[in-house]
Structure formats: structure tokens, C-alpha cells
MIDO-268025 format. One line per 8 residues: number of its first residue (from 1); for each residue x, y, z of C-alpha. Coordinates in steps of 0.05 Angstrom, whole numbers, plus 5000, padded with zeros to 4 digits. Layout:
// residues N
NUM = X Y Z | ...
END
This chain:
// residues 329
1 = 5189 2637 2040 | 5132 2594 2042 | 5097 2609 2107 | 5094 2685 2076 | 5071 2657 2003 | 5010 2609 2042 | 4997 2679 2080 | 4982 2718 2018
9 = 4946 2666 1982 | 4902 2665 2050 | 4891 2736 2040 | 4875 2725 1963 | 4821 2678 1982 | 4795 2722 2028 | 4791 2774 1980 | 4746 2725 1928
17 = 4709 2715 1978 | 4685 2780 1994 | 4676 2801 1929 | 4628 2747 1914 | 4597 2763 1978 | 4590 2838 1956 | 4562 2823 1888 | 4633 2840 1861
25 = 4610 2788 1799 | 4558 2849 1773 | 4501 2803 1795 | 4450 2812 1856 | 4404 2756 1893 | 4355 2728 1844 | 4388 2767 1788 | 4425 2734 1726
33 = 4495 2746 1732 | 4520 2810 1688 | 4540 2786 1625 | 4494 2730 1618 | 4439 2773 1577 | 4435 2750 1517 | 4420 2834 1503 | 4426 2886 1554
41 = 4387 2941 1523 | 4313 2931 1504 | 4265 2971 1472 | 4188 2963 1504 | 4123 2980 1463 | 4077 3011 1513 | 4002 3046 1509 | 3997 3111 1537
49 = 3948 3080 1586 | 3960 3068 1666 | 3966 2993 1653 | 4037 3008 1630 | 4056 3032 1694 | 4094 2972 1716 | 4145 2984 1658 | 4165 3052 1680
57 = 4164 3037 1749 | 4210 2979 1747 | 4245 3033 1699 | 4246 3085 1758 | 4257 3044 1810 | 4328 3011 1790 | 4287 2943 1788 | 4312 2932 1708
65 = 4380 2965 1723 | 4398 2902 1784 | 4382 2854 1743 | 4434 2880 1686 | 4384 2914 1630 | 4371 2993 1600 | 4300 3004 1562 | 4279 3043 1521
73 = 4198 3052 1511 | 4158 3063 1446 | 4086 3085 1452 | 4044 3047 1407 | 3966 3042 1403 | 3957 2968 1381 | 4017 2920 1373 | 3976 2901 1306
81 = 4003 2966 1274 | 4080 2956 1304 | 4084 2880 1274 | 4144 2899 1224 | 4183 2931 1288 | 4166 2870 1328 | 4192 2816 1277 | 4246 2842 1258
89 = 4272 2863 1332 | 4265 2933 1329 | 4217 2927 1386 | 4241 2866 1434 | 4176 2863 1487 | 4110 2903 1477 | 4039 2906 1514 | 3979 2897 1479
97 = 3909 2876 1502 | 3894 2798 1502 | 3845 2801 1443 | 3906 2832 1402 | 3957 2777 1422 | 3905 2726 1415 | 3895 2739 1346 | 3968 2755 1319
105 = 3981 2673 1346 | 3909 2659 1310 | 3925 2695 1248 | 3991 2661 1244 | 4026 2734 1244 | 4064 2717 1292 | 4076 2662 1356 | 4075 2697 1421
113 = 4092 2691 1495 | 4060 2723 1543 | 4110 2739 1597 | 4067 2786 1648 | 3994 2804 1663 | 3982 2872 1664 | 3909 2898 1687 | 3851 2867 1702
121 = 3779 2906 1684 | 3744 2939 1743 | 3681 2983 1729 | 3694 3052 1711 | 3763 3033 1676 | 3736 3039 1596 | 3664 3052 1574 | 3630 3088 1513
129 = 3613 3162 1512 | 3564 3199 1469 | 3558 3273 1463 | 3520 3302 1524 | 3466 3319 1479 | 3464 3257 1432 | 3393 3221 1438 | 3424 3153 1449
137 = 3406 3135 1524 | 3416 3053 1527 | 3462 3013 1498 | 3410 2983 1451 | 3401 3056 1413 | 3472 3033 1380 | 3437 3000 1333 | 3467 3023 1263
145 = 3520 3072 1293 | 3583 3086 1279 | 3622 3080 1348 | 3705 3106 1351 | 3748 3042 1379 | 3833 3045 1381 | 3838 2990 1334 | 3791 2934 1305
153 = 3777 2863 1324 | 3802 2886 1397 | 3789 2884 1470 | 3736 2951 1451 | 3698 2914 1400 | 3699 2844 1436 | 3676 2881 1500 | 3621 2913 1465
161 = 3602 2856 1430 | 3587 2818 1495 | 3545 2873 1519 | 3505 2892 1452 | 3491 2821 1456 | 3459 2828 1522 | 3417 2882 1488 | 3398 2830 1427
169 = 3437 2877 1379 | 3495 2848 1337 | 3564 2862 1319 | 3545 2876 1252 | 3488 2921 1271 | 3531 2975 1290 | 3595 3009 1248 | 3663 3009 1281
177 = 3713 3048 1264 | 3787 3063 1294 | 3810 3120 1314 | 3867 3132 1371 | 3851 3147 1437 | 3876 3220 1438 | 3829 3232 1373 | 3773 3210 1398
185 = 3746 3263 1428 | 3746 3306 1374 | 3724 3260 1335 | 3646 3256 1374 | 3647 3323 1379 | 3651 3350 1312 | 3604 3293 1299 | 3646 3245 1257
193 = 3620 3185 1303 | 3563 3174 1350 | 3596 3144 1404 | 3667 3125 1431 | 3690 3061 1465 | 3750 3096 1513 | 3797 3074 1566 | 3828 3113 1624
201 = 3851 3166 1624 | 3819 3181 1562 | 3750 3168 1589 | 3754 3223 1639 | 3776 3278 1601 | 3726 3259 1556 | 3665 3263 1616 | 3702 3322 1648
209 = 3690 3354 1577 | 3619 3338 1570 | 3614 3273 1549 | 3566 3223 1580 | 3571 3145 1594 | 3528 3107 1562 | 3556 3042 1583 | 3618 3009 1628
217 = 3649 2957 1582 | 3684 2926 1653 | 3612 2905 1682 | 3565 2845 1670 | 3589 2794 1613 | 3659 2831 1615 | 3668 2845 1702 | 3739 2833 1722
225 = 3760 2806 1652 | 3838 2809 1634 | 3853 2865 1595 | 3929 2866 1570 | 3998 2840 1579 | 4078 2837 1562 | 4089 2789 1503 | 4150 2772 1457
233 = 4150 2729 1402 | 4169 2651 1411 | 4226 2664 1371 | 4256 2721 1412 | 4246 2691 1484 | 4286 2627 1448 | 4336 2667 1444 | 4341 2706 1498
241 = 4318 2667 1557 | 4361 2693 1614 | 4335 2770 1587 | 4266 2742 1585 | 4274 2721 1662 | 4317 2788 1679 | 4257 2823 1650 | 4207 2784 1685
249 = 4240 2785 1751 | 4243 2867 1750 | 4173 2878 1721 | 4144 2834 1775 | 4171 2867 1835 | 4144 2928 1795 | 4069 2895 1788 | 4067 2886 1865
257 = 4079 2962 1881 | 4033 2982 1824 | 3983 2935 1858 | 3988 2962 1925 | 4009 3034 1923 | 3967 3085 1883 | 4034 3133 1900 | 4079 3097 1846
265 = 4024 3096 1803 | 4015 3174 1806 | 4097 3187 1793 | 4099 3145 1731 | 4029 3157 1695 | 4043 3223 1674 | 4104 3214 1652 | 4077 3178 1593
273 = 3997 3205 1591 | 3978 3269 1597 | 3941 3259 1659 | 3952 3303 1727 | 3987 3268 1780 | 3926 3285 1828 | 3878 3260 1776 | 3918 3189 1774
281 = 3901 3184 1857 | 3841 3181 1847 | 3812 3152 1773 | 3784 3086 1771 | 3849 3045 1753 | 3834 2967 1752 | 3872 2922 1782 | 3944 2894 1779
289 = 3955 2815 1775 | 4012 2796 1816 | 4013 2729 1787 | 4014 2697 1711 | 3945 2655 1712 | 3927 2620 1635 | 3861 2601 1666 | 3846 2672 1678
297 = 3860 2696 1609 | 3832 2634 1573 | 3770 2666 1591 | 3785 2719 1538 | 3804 2669 1479 | 3727 2635 1495 | 3702 2696 1491 | 3737 2718 1423
305 = 3718 2646 1394 | 3643 2656 1413 | 3640 2724 1373 | 3688 2694 1310 | 3745 2741 1327 | 3786 2659 1328 | 3791 2610 1266 | 3792 2557 1319
313 = 3799 2548 1399 | 3869 2582 1424 | 3902 2542 1491 | 3924 2604 1526 | 3971 2554 1573 | 4003 2547 1501 | 4021 2617 1503 | 4050 2636 1572
321 = 4115 2631 1605 | 4109 2630 1677 | 4149 2682 1712 | 4207 2666 1759 | 4190 2661 1830 | 4117 2673 1820 | 4062 2626 1832 | 4017 2610 1778
329 = 3947 2641 1790
END
């Protein structure tokens, strides 16, 4: 009897060991054990632009699932417009331009933590367009003109300010009006605005419809400027440390795919924009960083301070949650 009991105990030991080796607890290599996540279902606020692609890649490839996460996405234009949802937890993590994120931090509307760097600028991904027959020929001609941007005091207005300064025009000498990207072409065509700052895929669509590019806002003083990232409130991160790390790991895998495989982008961008797959394969896209660099993003904060967007200088390093297993850039 004793030897039989010992044998059964040995078999039980082997079974437990085998389950553990196979991930029987529900964990995967590098992932948080299932059940340890403070919040396994998340709502992610994303913009209808290519830089949101890593979130959709991570979902499509099962990277979130491997971390025990289920996500829902909500299209937003800028985080300022959905701050009540962010503050009450209806939106857990959200993507915004660094100008938006740093503005929110500086204003005191919320204390934010940056979780992932989504996109870095490259020529061709954003610019100012005018009607084909517009008399405007150079950035200096924008003096006293009305320009559509997706939101005020944001990436578009700041990028344009840097370029206008080079042409001896101050931001106060133009009129910026907030119009959603989807409605900007109609506003331009009807004469409601003289020019419009657009990003891809809206920029290419406008040019195909006859608009003329007046200024590429990702050259010269804004060349390779960090564009946007994924963030959450400081309070949310503090309350959900395991969920935060799991989200970062999943997005990091997708970010590497976005950085190296255009075909992966072409599979997901049409899911949340009106951009055809073939267009995604050929249009200007920007760079998907594979590290989260406070030093790189600090450049945005410094430009914002220069143009009066901030009451005081912001230390971006204090806003960054370094990603698990990824080097600081």
C-alpha cells in the first residue's frame, strides 16, 4: 500500500510539472499569469490614422490575448475631447499626439503616463493643402488666412508654427479653426477655409481629389519629430501595474511588426480608416519606433514651450513608464 501511494504521488507530481511546463496556469513566456491582471478588458481610444495600427495588429495577431487581455477600440480625434471618459475610466488607454498629452499634463487636467511611442515623423505624412486654383503659393502667403486643423493648440498648429516662423509669420497672424479630418476637404472645397493641415490617409485623398500641397510639415524644423503615443492617467497606471505591463508587452510586439512589415500595416489600416489596402502599401507612413525615448519626446515639449503652449517647461522623463523588456532609446 505504501509503495502504491508513493507511486500515485509521483504520478501526481509529474502531472503538475507537465501542466506547469505547458502553461497550464494560463500564462505564457514573458506574460503576466492569468488572474493577476487588475483589469483584463480594456477600452482603447485610437485615432483614424495609420499610427493606431500597432493596437489593431496586436489584437489581430493575438498578442493581447496571449497576455490575458481583451480590448475594445473607440475612435477619437484628440484626447482633450474625451477627457471625461478618460477620467471616469470609460476609456482606459488612449492615443494622442505628444502635443495633446503634454498640454494635458501642463494644464493640470490630468497627470499622464506615456506607455508606448507610436509614430515618428517622416516627409509626406502631414502637410498643408490648398485648393488647386488657390493663389497661395508659399507658407508666407498664409498670413491672415484661415487654416483647418483637427484640434487647436495641437500637433498641427505647433508644426505649422515652426514652419511659419521660418517665413516670418507668427501663429497669431493666421486663424486656426478646428475641423475633424474627415470634414476638412469639404471645408476647403467650399471655401470655408483657405488651407487645411492634414495627415495621412486624408492628405493623399485630398491630393487625389485635386488639392495642392503647399507645405510638408515634417521637414526642416520638424524633421523626424515624435508624433504620438499611447498613454493613460497616472492614477490608472498606479491602480493597474500588471495590466499596464501586459498591454505594453503586447503593443511592443506589434510595434516591431509595424516597423518592419508594411504588409502587416496594410492588413489593419483599412479596418478603421477608409484607406484601401493598396494605398497603405504605397503611401508615406512615418517611422514606428521600437523604443520609448524620453529624450526624443522631450524635443516636442521644448518646441511647445518655445511657442507658448506651456506655462512652464515639462520634463517628459517624469511622464514615461519604461516598457518591460525594451531598451530606453
